[in-house]
C-alpha positions, 0 to 999 in steps of 0.5 A, a space after each residue: 823195412 821192418 818195424 819202421 812202418 815203412 816201404 820200400 818201393 823200387 822203380 824200374 823202367 818199363 819201357 823194356 817190358 812195353 816195347 815187345 806188346 806194343 806191336 799186339 796193341 797196334 794190331 789189336 786196335 787195327 783188328 779192333 778198327 778194321 771190325 768196326 769199320 766193316 760193321 759200319 760198311 754192313 749197317 750202311 749196305 744194310 740202309 742202302 737196301 732198306 732204303 731202296 726196298 722202301 722206295 720200291 714198294 712206295 712205287 709198287 704201291 703208286 702202281 697199285 693205287 692207279 690200277 685200283 682207280 683206273 679200275 674204280 672208273 671201268 667199274 662206275 662206268 660199266 655200272 652206270 650204263 647198267 642203270 641206264 639199261 636197265 631203265 630201258 629195260 623196265 621201259 620196254 617192259 612197260 611198253 610191252 605190258 600196255 601193248 598186251 594189254 590194248 590186245 587183250 583188250 581188242 581180242 574182248 571186243 565184238 568182231 563187228 567193233 574192231 578196226 582192221 590190223 594196221 597191216 591190211 590197211 592200205 597206204 600210200 606211204 610204204 613203211 619200211 620204205 625197202 619193205 613191198 607194200 603187202 597189197 602189192 605181193 
């Protein structure tokens, strides 16, 4: 109404206008819900795969730790054996050097002062027991 400052608003029923849009809205909601469910299913599947991968990695890591422990124990045993062999070798070398020194000293003595070699000495016992006596050949 011009000049009065009033506005006339006519309200009409909206049901006839919204009724055709209702199936489209339902379909949209259904599609959006389906997409949401598919996203959740994908996320749950990824989470399950991640858990399986983590469990498999933990099992591999544990297996590797056990292998490392076994190998470390083997290496420690081998190292101890090698150390014992080295000590034995050093003893043998010391004995060898001592015998060489004795032999060198014996060779420096005059021949009259030398005692006969041990293999020429007659003995009633045989050593080694299975070997024939040098004098009975």
